[in-house]
N, C-alpha and C positions, 0 to 999 in steps of 0.2 A: 115693784113694792118688793122691798126685802122678806125673806124667811128667816125663821128661827126653828133649830133643831137642838134639842137637849142634850146634843154632844158638843154644841158649841158655848159653852159657858165660860168664853174667854174670861179672864180677871176677876174670876168668881172668888179667890183668895185674898187676893187685895182688896176687893170690895168686902168683903167679909172683916178683914182687920179694920178697914176704915169705918165698917157699921158698927164694930163693940167700940173703936174709938169714940165715934159720934155718940156713942149711949153714955160713957164715961164722961165726957164732955158737958153731956146735958145735965147727970145726975151732979156733977161738981157747980153747976150754973155757969159755965164758962161760954157756952155755946148750944146754938141748938141748930143742927145741921138734918137735913131728912135726905134719903135716897130717893129720887124720883123714879118712879116704875115705867119702863116703857111699856106703851099699851100695844096689846096683841089681839089677835082673834084666831081661837084654836083652830086648828082643820082635823088635826087627830088625837084623839085621846084613849089612853092605855087605860080602860073602865076598870079592869082589876086592879090595877096599882094607884088609878084615880090621877094620872100624871099626864100633863101636855106634853107629846112628841113630835107635834109639829104645828109650827103657824107662821101666821103673817104679821109684820108691824103695821098697825092702824095708821099710824102717822110718824112722824120723824120727833126722835126725841131732841131736847134741847143739851142738858147736861146731866152728869149722875147724881149731882148733890147741890142742893141749894139749902139757903138757912141766913143765920145773924151770927155773927161772933161781935160780943159785947157792943151791940148795936149796929153793929158792920154788916152789911149785907154782902155774901160771900155766893161763890157758884165755882164749881169745879167738875173736872172730870176724871175718872181713873184710869190709868192705861197699863199695860203690860207691854216690855220690848225683852225678845229673847237675844236681840243682839246689841251690839253698841252704836246702831243707824237705827232711828226711829223713823219711820215712814209716813210722812204727811197725809197718806191718804186714809190713815187710822181717826184721822179729825176730817168730819164732815163740813162743808160750807155753811150749812146752816147752824152748826155748834160754833161755828167762828163767828158768825151774824150775831146768835145771842149772846156772846161772851163779850163782843164789841159795845154792843147796845146796854148790856148789865154795868161793863164799866163806865161808861157814858151817863148812867146815873147815879153813878158815885159808889157802884161794888167794886168788891175784889173778885176776880174771874184768874183761874190759873189751871194746870195741870197736875195731878199726882202721876208720875211716871215709875213704876217698878220694873227696874231692868233686873232682869231673872238670873240672869248669866253671872251679874256682880251681886246678888243679892241686895241691891242697895236701892231705896226709895228717894226720888228729887222732886223737889218740888220746882215746877216751870212757870215763873211770873208769866201773867198774859203778856207783857210790854215783849219777852223773849219769843214766846210763842207766835206774835203776831207777826214779827222781825222774820221768823223760819217762814211761816205761811206766807207773805208778802214777796220773799225772795222767790219761792216756787212758783208764784202767781207771775212773775214777772220774769219767768223762764229759768231760773236759777235750779238748785239741787231741789229735789220733791222730798228730802228727806233732811234731816239733821244727825249729826254726829254727837257721840258722848262728849267728844273734847271740846265741843261748841257749848256746853249747857256751863252755868256756873254752879260749881261743885258747893259755894259756900253755901247751897239750898238745901244739902242733904239732909234727909231725915233721917235722924238714927234713936230708935228704939228707946225710952225711956221715961221719965216722969210719971212712969204707972200706967202708961197709955202704949197700946199697939203702936200706932201711926203719929207721934204727934207734931202736926202740920202746923199749931196755933204759933210756934216760935216762926216758923217760915212766913206766915201770914204778916206778923210783926216786922220781920226784916223786910217784906215787900213794902208795907207801909212806910217803915223809915226812909225807904229809898224814894218814896215818891214825895218826900215833903222838900 
């Protein structure tokens, strides 16, 4: 079972931007997306500061976010990548299975990846993620390179929101027709 330590808040900057974006989308009536907390059981608590300093995960989480955009169910995970190579070990089999099932039910699943070295956020459609995943499962690369992703899904700040991913969802939907 995995453990959590307060020093391990990877991805929290990206998630904070996404959380603020989701608040703006909700206020504008464009989408209702919620952050799914990962259930934990505290082991050590700093009683003075009232902070959990060590805990273990109760169960495997599915994805970071789930909700609806204009009546369309969406789920996605937020990831950060310091290099131009994204290791697929950052995506867990139970997450892939959940996203596959979500897509089979007519939903839209995707990743938002923040390439920190490039200061670039990319929407990775499920069809591309599963292609990389299956390649790895069949003995191929256990990662994918920045050069392999579709840069037309790059997300640029604008429209008064921090991470305007709704345009990328629309592009993904158009590609499915």
